[in-house]
Each structure stands twice: as structure tokens, then as C-alpha cells.
C-alpha positions, 0 to 999 in steps of 0.5 A: 878581536879588532887585530885578529881581523887585521891579521886575517886580512893580511893572510888574506892579501898575501895569498891573493898577491901570490897567487897573482904573481905566480898565474902572471909568471907562468902566464909570461913564462909557460914552457918554463913552468917548473923553474918558475914554481920552484923558484916561487917556492923558494921564496915563499920560504926564504919569507917564512923564514925572515920573520924574526917575530915569530921566534922570541922564544928561539932569539931569547934563547940564542940571540939575533945573530945565531937566529937568523944566521941559521935562517940564512944558511938554511935559505942559502943551502935551499937555494944551492940545492934546488934552484941552481940545479933546477936553471942549469939542468933545465937550460940542459933538458931544453937544449936536448928537446930544441936538438931532437925536435 
């Protein structure tokens, strides 16, 4: 029961930290909320993939190199597919809005 309490406390601290970081960054960059949210969510996804001890059966079956290689490929693809377009297109949209205004 003691380990469950520690795990639950860690989850609570994690949620509080995520909320605090998101609130700070969104307050700091209110005009870039889409990009900020995309980047924060991408890093949360990366954090979920980076914990190898949650996948012991997968690691036992394929090995650590294969598991983390696949996770690195997924994270890299998510950065290329989601974050880079948000940053590039966000800059273009902001430039177009500035011209119209």
C-alpha cells in the first residue's frame, strides 16, 4: 500500500507541474497559444514514451535498442509532422495578420 501512495503522490505532483508550466508559458506568450500547446503536448508525449520500465514485456521480447529506437522514430516523426509545421505556418499566419492590420 505504501508504494501505491508514493506513486499516487508522484502523479499528483506531475499534474501540478504540468499545469503550472502550461499556465506560465501561455501567460508569457498569449499570442502564440497554438504553438505553445502543440509543443507542450508533444513533450508530454515524448515523456510518456521515454519511460522504458513500463514496457518490460516489449523490452524482453525485442530488446532495449529496438524499443527505444522505435520510440525515437515515433517522437521524431511527431516533431516533424506536428511541431515544425505549427512553427512555420504560425509565423506565416502571424505575418499575414500583421499585413492586414
